[in-house]
N, C-alpha and C positions, 0 to 999 in steps of 0.2 A: 810584919815589921818589928814586932817585939823581939822575935828570935834574933834579928840582926842587932838590935839594941843591946840585948843581954849577951855578954861574952863570958863564957865560963861554964861551970857545972849546971847552972840554971838553964842554959840554952838546951842542953841535952834533955833535961826534964821536959821542957816545952816541946821539943821535937818528938819525944816518945809519946807525949799526949796527943800530938797532932797526927802522927802516923798510925795506921790501923794495926791491930795485933797480928794480922796476917803478914804484914811486912816484917814484923820482928821474928816470926817463925822461920822464914827462909834464911835468916841470918844477915839481914841488911843493916841492923843496928848493932849487932854483936861486934863485928869488926870495927865499927866506928867508935864504939865505947872504948875498946882496947887502945885504939889509936889516940 
């Protein structure tokens, strides 16, 4: 719920903390950050 409340750079930080490092390796967050 917090992720929805926070709109902006903070949301990304929360998401990165929520998703496992394994998801970042494949490149699931990389493209999102650029976008």
